[in-house]
C-alpha positions in Angstrom: 84.1 97.3 140.5 81.0 95.3 139.8 81.1 91.8 141.4 79.2 89.1 139.5 78.7 85.5 140.5 77.5 82.9 137.8 75.4 80.0 139.1 76.0 77.1 136.8 75.6 73.3 136.9 79.1 72.5 135.7 82.1 74.3 134.2 84.9 73.2 132.0 86.8 70.8 131.7 83.3 69.3 132.1 81.9 69.5 128.6 78.5 70.9 127.6 76.9 73.6 125.6 76.1 76.0 128.5 79.4 75.2 130.1 81.4 76.1 126.9 79.3 79.3 126.4 79.9 80.4 130.0 83.6 79.6 129.9 84.0 81.8 126.7 81.9 84.5 128.3 83.9 84.6 131.6 87.2 84.4 129.8 86.2 87.4 127.8 85.2 89.3 130.9 88.6 88.5 132.5 90.6 89.3 129.4 88.9 92.6 128.5 87.0 93.9 131.6 88.8 92.6 134.7 89.5 96.2 135.9 85.7 96.9 136.2 84.1 93.5 136.5 85.0 90.6 138.9 83.2 87.6 137.5 83.3 84.3 139.5 81.7 80.9 139.1 79.8 78.6 141.4 79.3 75.2 139.9 79.0 71.5 140.9 82.0 69.2 140.7 81.5 65.8 139.1 82.6 64.1 142.3 82.0 64.5 146.1 85.1 66.6 146.4 84.9 70.4 146.8 87.6 72.5 145.0 88.3 76.2 145.0 90.2 77.1 141.8 91.8 80.6 141.1 94.2 79.4 138.5 92.5 81.4 135.7 92.5 84.7 137.5 88.9 84.4 138.8 87.3 82.1 141.3 85.8 78.8 140.2 84.1 77.1 143.2 83.3 73.5 142.3 81.0 72.1 145.0 81.2 68.4 145.7 78.0 66.4 144.9 76.2 64.1 147.3 74.1 62.7 144.4 71.4 63.7 142.0 67.6 63.6 141.6 66.1 63.6 138.1 69.5 64.6 136.7 69.6 67.5 139.2 72.9 67.7 141.2 72.6 67.8 145.0 75.3 69.5 147.0 75.4 70.8 150.6 78.4 72.9 149.8 76.7 74.7 147.0 74.0 76.0 149.4 76.5 76.6 152.3 79.0 78.5 150.1 76.3 80.7 148.5 74.7 81.5 151.8 78.1 82.5 153.2 79.3 84.5 150.1 76.2 85.8 148.3 76.4 89.2 150.0 79.9 89.8 148.5 78.4 90.1 145.0 76.4 92.9 143.3 74.8 90.6 140.7 74.0 86.9 140.5 73.7 85.5 137.0 71.8 82.2 137.1 72.1 79.9 134.2 68.7 78.1 133.8 67.7 75.2 134.0 69.3 74.5 137.4 66.6 74.0 140.0 69.1 73.4 142.8 70.6 76.8 142.2 67.2 78.3 142.6 66.9 76.7 146.0 70.3 77.8 147.0 69.5 81.3 145.9 66.3 81.3 148.0 68.1 80.1 151.1 71.0 82.6 150.7 68.7 85.6 151.2 70.7 87.4 148.5 69.6 91.1 148.2 71.4 92.2 145.0 70.4 92.1 141.4 69.5 88.8 139.7 69.9 88.0 136.0 68.5 84.7 134.7 70.0 83.3 131.5 67.2 81.1 130.0 69.0 78.4 128.1 66.1 75.9 127.9 62.7 75.0 129.4 62.5 71.9 131.5 60.5 69.5 129.2 60.8 65.8 129.9 60.8 65.7 133.7 57.1 66.3 134.0 56.7 65.3 137.7 59.8 67.2 138.7 58.5 70.2 136.8 55.2 70.2 138.8 57.0 70.0 142.1 59.6 72.6 141.1 57.0 75.0 139.7 56.5 77.2 142.9 60.3 77.7 143.2 60.6 78.6 139.5 57.8 81.1 139.9 59.5 82.7 142.9 62.8 82.9 140.9 61.2 84.5 137.9 59.3 87.0 140.0 62.6 87.8 141.9 64.7 88.3 138.8 65.5 91.8 137.5 66.2 90.6 133.9 65.8 87.5 131.8 68.1 86.8 128.9 66.8 84.6 126.1 68.8 83.6 123.1 66.3 84.2 120.3 62.9 85.8 119.7 61.4 82.5 118.6 62.6 80.9 121.8 60.7 83.5 123.8 57.5 82.8 121.9 57.9 79.1 122.2 58.6 78.9 126.0 55.6 78.1 128.1 57.1 80.2 130.9 58.7 83.3 129.5 55.5 84.6 127.9 54.3 85.5 131.4 57.4 87.6 132.1 57.9 89.2 128.7 58.4 92.6 130.2 61.6 91.3 131.8 63.0 89.5 128.8 65.8 90.7 126.6 67.0 88.7 123.6 70.8 88.3 123.4 72.0 85.8 120.8 74.6 83.3 122.1 78.1 84.3 121.3 81.0 81.9 120.7 84.8 82.0 120.4 85.5 82.0 116.7 89.0 80.7 117.3 87.4 77.4 118.2 86.5 77.0 114.5 89.1 75.4 112.2 90.1 77.2 109.0 88.2 75.5 106.1 90.3 73.3 103.9 89.4 74.3 100.3 90.4 70.9 98.9 88.1 69.0 101.3 85.3 71.5 100.7 85.7 71.0 97.0 85.6 67.2 97.3 82.4 67.3 99.4 80.7 69.6 96.8 81.8 67.4 94.0 80.5 64.3 95.7 77.1 65.8 96.3 76.9 67.9 93.2 73.5 69.5 92.7 72.4 68.2 96.1 71.3 70.1 99.1 73.9 69.8 101.9 72.5 70.2 105.4 74.8 70.4 108.4 73.6 70.0 112.0 75.6 69.9 115.2 74.4 68.8 118.6 74.2 65.9 121.0 71.9 63.0 120.1 69.2 63.9 122.5 65.4 64.3 121.9 65.2 68.0 122.6 67.7 68.9 119.8 65.0 67.9 117.3 67.1 65.8 114.9 64.1 63.5 114.3 62.4 66.4 112.6 65.4 67.1 110.4 65.5 63.4 109.3 61.7 63.3 108.7 61.8 66.4 106.6 64.1 64.7 104.1 61.1 63.1 102.5 60.0 66.5 101.3 63.2 66.9 99.2 63.4 65.6 95.7 66.2 63.4 94.5 
């Protein structure tokens, strides 16, 4: 059996894009491959309380936080637990960005295979980015494989271009059962209301790096 440990910031019921993706991924592992893959989670809790949860059939280790720096969670338990347990796993799957997980991984002296799932560059925290740069470089040199979610994302990342030989593009999957069945009547009403118009749908949190400002600005290039 292959033993895999995912290093994440948070995990459901704490909501987020990476958290939801990782939940669906791990539930799929457990449902379909639990005889050959043990896939556990190390994440932060949203309080100072540390909780070990096996209720879903795999381990979810939620490490209590002592605070955060530049939105980066800080947790002694995260480091201590990984240092104590890293050797039990064949593969560590690190979901980036998560600088504290990089530090915990370095201190753990883990000897197995490392996979980095590159969900996003660190963009806005420029000072933190400079300070963190040597640790990120160590992590990227250490990793065996980097998973990126699209070819365009690989080209656009200021970091991945230097490690292109390690990068493999794997599009993000999702649980289609989360999507409601379309209501033909409501769809018809929307099309009728905006007859002969372009309908653009975008989904995401209202944060700068989702790029909604460019979607709004581009509207001026559409005719009536």
